[in-house]
C-alpha positions in Angstrom: -24.2 47.0 -24.0 -27.1 44.9 -22.8 -25.8 41.9 -24.9 -22.4 42.4 -23.4 -23.8 42.4 -19.9 -25.9 39.3 -20.6 -22.9 37.4 -22.0 -20.8 38.3 -19.0 -23.5 37.1 -16.7 -24.0 33.9 -18.6 -20.2 33.2 -18.5 -20.2 33.8 -14.7 -23.1 31.4 -14.2 -21.3 28.7 -16.3 -18.1 29.1 -14.3 -20.1 28.8 -11.0 -21.8 25.6 -12.3 -18.5 24.1 -13.5 -16.8 24.8 -10.2 -19.7 23.3 -8.2 -19.7 20.1 -10.4 -15.9 19.8 -9.9 -16.2 20.2 -6.1 -19.1 17.7 -6.0 -16.9 15.2 -7.9 -14.1 15.6 -5.5 -16.4 15.1 -2.5 -17.7 11.9 -4.1 -14.2 10.5 -4.7 -13.2 11.3 -1.0 -16.4 9.5 0.1 -15.5 6.4 -1.9 -12.0 6.4 -0.6 -13.2 6.6 3.0 -15.7 3.8 2.4 -12.9 1.6 0.9 -10.6 2.3 3.9 -13.4 1.5 6.3 -14.1 -1.8 4.5 -10.4 -2.7 4.6 -10.1 -1.9 8.3 -13.2 -4.1 8.9 -11.7 -7.0 7.1 -8.5 -6.6 9.1 -10.5 -6.7 12.3 -12.4 -9.8 11.2 -9.1 -11.6 10.2 -7.5 -10.7 13.5 -10.5 -11.9 15.5 -10.7 -15.2 13.6 -7.6 -16.1 11.7 -7.9 -18.4 8.7 -7.4 -22.1 9.3 -4.5 -22.3 7.0 -2.7 -19.6 9.0 -2.6 -21.6 12.2 0.6 -23.3 13.1 0.2 -27.1 13.6 1.6 -28.5 16.8 4.5 -30.9 16.3 3.8 -34.5 17.2 6.5 -36.5 18.9 7.2 -39.8 17.2 8.2 -42.6 19.5 10.2 -45.6 18.5 9.9 -48.9 20.3 12.9 -51.3 20.1 11.8 -54.9 20.1 13.4 -57.2 22.7 16.3 -59.3 21.4 15.4 -62.8 20.2 16.7 -65.6 22.6 20.0 -67.0 21.3 21.0 -63.7 19.6 23.5 -61.1 20.8 22.1 -57.6 20.9 24.3 -55.0 19.2 25.8 -52.5 21.7 24.1 -49.0 21.8 26.2 -46.3 20.0 27.8 -43.9 22.4 26.6 -40.3 22.4 30.0 -39.1 21.2 29.6 -41.4 18.2 26.2 -40.0 17.4 27.2 -36.4 17.4 30.7 -35.1 18.0 30.8 -32.2 20.4 27.1 -32.5 21.5 26.5 -32.1 25.2 25.0 -34.9 27.3 22.4 -35.0 30.0 22.9 -36.7 33.3 22.6 -40.5 32.8 24.1 -40.3 29.3 21.2 -38.7 27.5 22.0 -36.7 24.3 21.1 -33.0 24.0 20.3 -32.4 20.3 20.9 -28.7 19.2 17.7 -27.0 18.2 19.3 -24.7 15.6 22.5 -24.3 13.5 23.6 -21.4 15.7 23.2 -23.4 18.8 25.1 -26.3 17.3 28.0 -24.1 16.2 28.1 -22.6 19.7 28.5 -26.1 21.1 31.4 -26.7 18.8 29.5 -28.9 16.3 30.6 -28.2 12.7 27.6 -28.1 10.4 29.3 -27.1 7.1 25.9 -26.8 5.4 25.3 -23.1 5.1 26.2 -20.9 2.2 27.6 -17.4 2.9 24.1 -15.9 2.0 22.3 -18.3 4.3 24.7 -17.3 7.1 23.9 -13.6 6.5 20.1 -14.3 6.5 20.5 -16.3 9.7 22.5 -13.5 11.4 20.1 -10.7 10.5 18.2 -9.1 13.4 14.4 -9.6 13.1 12.4 -6.4 12.8 9.0 -7.9 13.4 7.0 -11.2 13.2 3.9 -12.1 11.2 0.7 -12.0 13.2 -1.9 -12.8 10.4 -1.6 -13.8 6.8 -4.4 -12.7 4.5 -3.2 -14.3 1.2 -6.6 -13.7 -0.6 -6.2 -9.9 -0.1 -2.5 -10.0 -0.7 -1.2 -8.6 2.7 0.0 -9.5 6.1 -0.3 -8.0 9.6 2.9 -7.7 11.6 3.5 -7.2 15.4 5.4 -4.0 15.1 4.4 -0.4 14.2 5.5 3.2 14.4 6.7 2.7 18.0 9.3 0.3 16.6 10.3 2.6 13.7 8.0 0.9 11.0 6.9 3.4 8.4 5.1 3.4 5.1 7.1 2.3 2.0 9.7 0.3 3.9 10.6 -3.0 2.3 11.5 -6.2 4.2 12.2 -9.8 3.5 10.4 -12.7 5.3 12.7 -15.2 7.0 12.2 -18.7 8.3 15.3 -20.3 9.8 18.1 -19.5 7.2 15.8 -19.1 4.2 14.1 -16.1 2.6 10.5 -16.8 1.8 9.5 -13.6 0.0 9.4 -9.8 0.1 6.8 -7.3 1.5 6.3 -3.5 1.5 4.7 -1.6 4.4 1.5 0.2 3.4 -0.1 3.4 4.9 -1.9 1.3 7.6 0.7 1.8 10.3 -0.4 1.9 14.0 1.7 2.2 17.1 2.2 -1.6 17.7 1.2 -3.2 14.4 1.2 -2.5 10.7 0.0 -3.9 7.3 2.4 -4.9 4.6 1.6 -5.9 1.0 3.0 -9.2 -0.3 5.2 -9.4 -3.4 3.8 -12.6 -4.9 6.5 -12.7 -7.5 9.2 -13.1 -4.8 7.4 -16.1 -3.0 8.6 -19.5 -4.4 5.9 -21.8 -5.7 4.5 -24.1 -2.9 5.7 -21.8 -0.1 3.1 -20.8 2.5 3.7 -17.9 4.9 2.8 -18.5 8.5 2.4 -16.5 11.7 5.7 -16.4 13.5 7.8 -16.0 10.3 10.2 -13.0 10.9 10.8 -9.8 8.9 14.4 -8.7 8.3 16.0 -5.9 6.4 16.9 -6.9 2.8 20.1 -9.0 2.7 22.7 -7.8 0.2 23.2 -10.4 -2.6 
């Protein structure tokens, strides 16, 4: 009987030790996960405070063209009329030409472009869901300017649009706040040589 009692006590002690070791392992895993989440949030804050140089949008420079005066004895060729430069384009007072800033604006003015494929038209017509605020290519994610208040949720997939082109795909992670969220980049969907920039828009996936 004493041996039986001793064996039962030893078994109970082993069960207690095993349970304690398992609990301690779970606590250590939780601590590591919290530490990783804190480091990621800290990196996000640093990237938001000082965006990478390559993520800044360069300002466009206006190129000016100077027409030399006609040489004495030669007849200057007449200036082309605005309607010859672009049929259907509107003109400013004094004969200046208003150049459309987008294909949609051009078509609204009655200017036929005939350059877009059906897929490009679908991409161009898609309503934007959000815009890129920061690109962290080294870590493989972006920060967007919409969050749970705009219906953004973990696991949602979007495409990145610039004009009428799709530049890549992203998936929203669990870092979703009220007015911003984090999305992981799908590098396999980004064409070689393409660089994502702040201001690029997120749209729902377009059916192919």
